[in-house]
C-alpha positions as CSV (number, residue, x, y, z in Angstrom):
1,X,-0.2,0.3,0.0
2,X,1.4,3.6,-1.0
3,X,0.8,6.5,1.8
4,X,-1.6,8.1,-0.8
5,X,-3.7,4.9,-0.1
6,X,-4.0,5.0,3.2
7,X,-6.8,6.1,5.7
8,X,-6.5,10.1,5.7
9,X,-6.5,12.1,8.0
10,X,-8.1,15.3,6.2
11,X,-10.6,16.5,8.0
12,X,-11.8,19.1,5.1
13,X,-16.1,19.2,5.2
14,X,-16.4,18.4,8.8
15,X,-18.2,20.2,11.3
16,X,-16.2,19.8,14.4
17,X,-17.6,20.6,18.1
18,X,-15.2,21.3,21.1
19,X,-16.1,22.0,24.2
20,X,-13.6,23.0,27.6
21,X,-12.0,24.8,24.6
22,X,-10.8,27.5,26.9
23,X,-8.5,25.1,28.5
24,X,-4.5,23.9,27.1
25,X,-6.3,21.0,25.9
26,X,-8.8,22.1,24.2
27,X,-7.2,25.1,22.1
28,X,-4.4,22.3,21.0
29,X,-7.8,20.6,19.7
30,X,-9.4,23.3,17.9
31,X,-5.7,24.1,16.4
32,X,-5.3,20.8,15.1
33,X,-8.9,20.2,14.0
34,X,-8.7,23.9,12.2
35,X,-5.6,23.1,10.8
36,X,-6.5,19.4,9.1
37,X,-9.5,21.6,7.4
38,X,-12.4,21.6,9.7
39,X,-15.0,23.9,10.8
40,X,-14.4,24.1,14.2
41,X,-17.3,25.3,17.2
42,X,-15.9,26.0,19.9
43,X,-17.2,26.7,23.4
44,X,-16.4,27.0,27.2
45,X,-17.9,29.1,30.1
46,X,-15.3,32.3,29.7
47,X,-17.0,35.5,27.7
48,X,-14.1,35.2,25.8
49,X,-12.0,32.9,23.7
50,X,-8.7,32.2,23.6
51,X,-7.9,30.6,20.7
52,X,-8.4,31.0,16.9
53,X,-9.8,29.5,13.8
54,X,-13.1,28.6,15.4
55,X,-16.3,29.7,15.8
56,X,-16.6,30.1,19.7
57,X,-20.2,30.5,22.1
58,X,-20.4,30.2,25.6
59,X,-22.4,27.8,27.8
60,X,-22.6,27.3,31.2
61,X,-23.3,24.0,31.6
62,X,-24.3,24.2,35.5
63,X,-27.2,26.4,34.3
64,X,-30.1,24.8,33.1
65,X,-30.8,27.5,30.7
66,X,-27.2,27.5,29.3
67,X,-26.9,24.1,29.3
68,X,-30.4,23.1,27.1
69,X,-28.9,25.9,24.7
70,X,-25.6,24.4,24.3
71,X,-28.0,21.3,23.2
72,X,-29.9,23.3,20.8
73,X,-26.3,24.3,19.6
74,X,-25.1,21.1,18.9
75,X,-28.1,20.0,17.0
76,X,-28.4,23.2,14.9
77,X,-24.5,22.2,14.0
78,X,-25.0,18.9,12.5
79,X,-21.9,17.9,13.9
80,X,-19.2,15.4,12.4
81,X,-17.5,15.1,14.9
82,X,-17.7,15.9,18.6
83,X,-14.9,16.4,21.2
84,X,-16.5,16.4,24.5
85,X,-13.9,18.0,27.0
86,X,-16.2,20.3,29.7
87,X,-15.1,19.4,33.2
88,X,-14.4,20.6,36.5
89,X,-11.7,19.5,38.9
90,X,-11.3,19.9,43.0
91,X,-9.9,18.0,45.4
92,X,-10.8,16.7,48.2
93,X,-11.0,12.8,50.2
94,X,-14.3,11.0,51.0
95,X,-14.1,12.7,54.5
96,X,-13.0,16.5,53.2
97,X,-15.2,16.5,49.5
98,X,-18.9,17.6,50.6
99,X,-22.2,17.8,48.7
100,X,-21.6,20.4,47.0
101,X,-18.2,20.0,45.2
102,X,-20.0,16.2,44.4
103,X,-23.0,18.4,42.6
104,X,-20.2,20.7,40.7
105,X,-18.1,18.3,39.4
106,X,-21.0,15.4,38.5
107,X,-22.8,18.7,37.0
108,X,-20.3,19.6,34.0
109,X,-18.3,15.9,34.2
110,X,-20.8,13.8,34.1
111,X,-24.5,15.2,33.9
112,X,-23.3,17.7,30.9
113,X,-21.1,15.6,29.3
114,X,-23.9,12.8,29.0
115,X,-26.9,15.7,27.5
116,X,-24.2,17.2,25.0
117,X,-22.9,13.5,24.1
118,X,-26.5,12.7,23.7
119,X,-27.0,15.5,21.8
120,X,-24.4,14.7,19.2
121,X,-25.7,11.6,18.6
122,X,-29.1,12.5,18.4
123,X,-27.9,15.1,15.3
124,X,-25.4,12.5,13.3
125,X,-28.3,10.3,13.5
126,X,-31.1,12.7,12.2
127,X,-28.6,14.0,9.4
128,X,-27.5,10.1,8.6
129,X,-23.7,11.1,9.4
130,X,-21.5,8.1,10.5
131,X,-19.7,10.9,12.7
132,X,-17.2,10.3,15.5
133,X,-17.6,11.0,20.0
134,X,-14.6,11.3,21.7
135,X,-15.4,12.0,25.1
136,X,-12.3,12.9,27.7
137,X,-11.6,10.8,30.5
138,X,-8.9,10.5,32.8
139,X,-6.1,8.9,34.1
140,X,-7.9,9.3,37.3
141,X,-11.1,7.1,35.7
142,X,-9.0,4.4,35.9
143,X,-8.2,4.2,40.1
144,X,-9.6,5.6,43.1
145,X,-6.6,8.3,44.5
146,X,-7.0,9.5,47.8
147,X,-7.4,13.3,47.2
148,X,-9.4,13.1,44.1
149,X,-12.4,11.0,45.1
150,X,-15.9,12.9,43.3
151,X,-13.3,13.7,40.3
152,X,-12.4,10.0,39.8
153,X,-15.5,8.7,40.4
154,X,-16.6,11.1,37.3
155,X,-14.3,10.1,35.2
156,X,-14.8,6.6,35.5
157,X,-18.6,7.1,34.9
158,X,-16.8,9.0,31.1
159,X,-15.4,5.5,30.5
160,X,-18.7,3.9,31.5
161,X,-20.8,5.7,29.3
162,X,-18.5,6.0,26.3
163,X,-18.5,1.7,26.4
164,X,-22.2,2.0,26.6
165,X,-22.6,4.5,24.2
166,X,-20.6,2.9,21.0
167,X,-22.8,-0.1,21.6
168,X,-25.5,1.6,21.1
169,X,-24.7,4.0,18.4
170,X,-22.8,1.4,16.4
171,X,-25.8,0.0,14.0
172,X,-26.2,3.8,13.4
173,X,-22.1,3.6,12.9
174,X,-21.3,6.1,14.5
175,X,-18.2,5.4,16.6
176,X,-17.9,6.7,20.1
177,X,-14.2,6.4,22.2
178,X,-12.1,8.2,25.0
179,X,-8.7,9.4,25.9
180,X,-7.2,9.3,28.9
181,X,-4.6,11.6,29.7
182,X,-2.1,11.4,32.5
183,X,-0.4,14.0,34.0
184,X,-0.3,16.9,31.0
185,X,1.4,20.1,31.1
186,X,-1.3,23.0,30.7
187,X,-2.1,26.0,32.8
188,X,-4.9,24.3,35.3
189,X,-1.8,22.3,36.8
190,X,-1.0,25.3,38.5
191,X,-4.0,25.2,40.7
192,X,-3.4,21.2,40.5
193,X,-0.1,22.1,42.4
194,X,-1.6,24.9,44.2
195,X,-4.6,21.9,45.7
196,X,-1.8,19.1,46.4
197,X,0.2,22.0,48.3
198,X,-2.3,23.1,50.1
199,X,-3.7,18.8,50.8
200,X,-0.3,17.2,51.5
201,X,1.8,20.3,52.3
202,X,4.0,20.4,49.8
203,X,6.0,23.4,48.7
204,X,4.4,25.4,45.6
205,X,5.5,23.6,42.1
206,X,6.9,20.6,44.0
207,X,3.7,18.5,43.2
208,X,4.2,19.1,39.7
209,X,7.4,17.8,39.2
210,X,7.2,15.0,41.6
211,X,4.5,13.2,39.2
212,X,6.4,14.3,36.4
213,X,9.4,12.6,37.2
214,X,7.1,9.5,38.1
215,X,6.3,8.9,34.7
216,X,7.5,6.0,33.1
217,X,8.9,7.7,30.1
218,X,10.2,10.6,32.7
219,X,8.0,14.0,32.4
220,X,4.7,15.4,31.7
221,X,2.7,15.0,28.5
222,X,1.8,18.3,26.5
223,X,-1.2,19.2,25.5
224,X,-0.3,18.7,21.4
225,X,0.1,14.5,22.7
226,X,-3.7,14.4,23.1
227,X,-4.6,16.6,20.0
228,X,-2.8,14.3,17.9
229,X,-5.0,11.3,19.7
230,X,-8.6,13.4,18.5
231,X,-7.3,13.4,15.5
232,X,-6.8,9.9,15.2
233,X,-9.9,9.3,16.2
234,X,-11.7,12.3,14.6
235,X,-10.7,11.2,10.9
236,X,-11.1,7.8,8.8
237,X,-7.8,6.5,10.3
238,X,-9.5,5.0,13.3
239,X,-12.5,3.4,11.4
240,X,-12.6,0.3,12.7
241,X,-12.2,1.6,16.4
242,X,-15.2,1.9,18.9
243,X,-15.9,2.1,22.5
244,X,-12.1,2.3,23.5
245,X,-10.4,4.4,25.5
246,X,-7.1,5.6,24.7
247,X,-4.1,6.1,27.6
248,X,-2.0,9.4,26.5
249,X,0.2,9.4,29.8
250,X,3.4,8.0,29.4
251,X,2.8,4.4,30.7
252,X,1.5,5.7,34.2
253,X,-1.5,3.2,34.1
254,X,-1.3,-0.2,32.1
255,X,-4.7,-2.1,30.9
């Protein structure tokens, strides 16, 4: 087989939605999809968008009206690809993490995630599109962590819903997969590092350094590492893959 005969990664003519688009991973996804010819529609809770080459619309997914507006926006957009990335992070053990934190994290990471996945799937079916839905999981979804109880549980739910949705949508030739990043060097790590400093009594910057050194490959990943896998899952390169969760974690989690 010649290189020209291989399945393309070209996304020209495809409408790609990216949620959580203002974070480090979301911005990189938008850039990669746009560079491959896609029409990118991006959303986050912020009024301003930090990226380029995307049509941006803010929605507050914890607000009932905001979530419904986001679902309507997706239906109108008629996506070929949905990168379901919006999420919140917080810390606290089962002795500390209260129901307010539970409601916030599950409200975005599971409830809104599910609603937007469902809206994308319904649109794809209505328009006869053999689309690709890509859900953002986490290495935290594969194991519990003492100080990240609610977040771990939300990401385990993402992995489970990805499998169930993939089986339900397979007759429609809609593929559903997830990406499970490990420690990725994004601006959010400033917040994460600060939380670990608070809960574990570490110096600022210490936890970030420690987790990078603990990765089998020896360093933290980049948003581009995740974006390249997203391109693979969005394109014909992965046309026979569904119900899978791909680790982008430098070997942190052995599956």
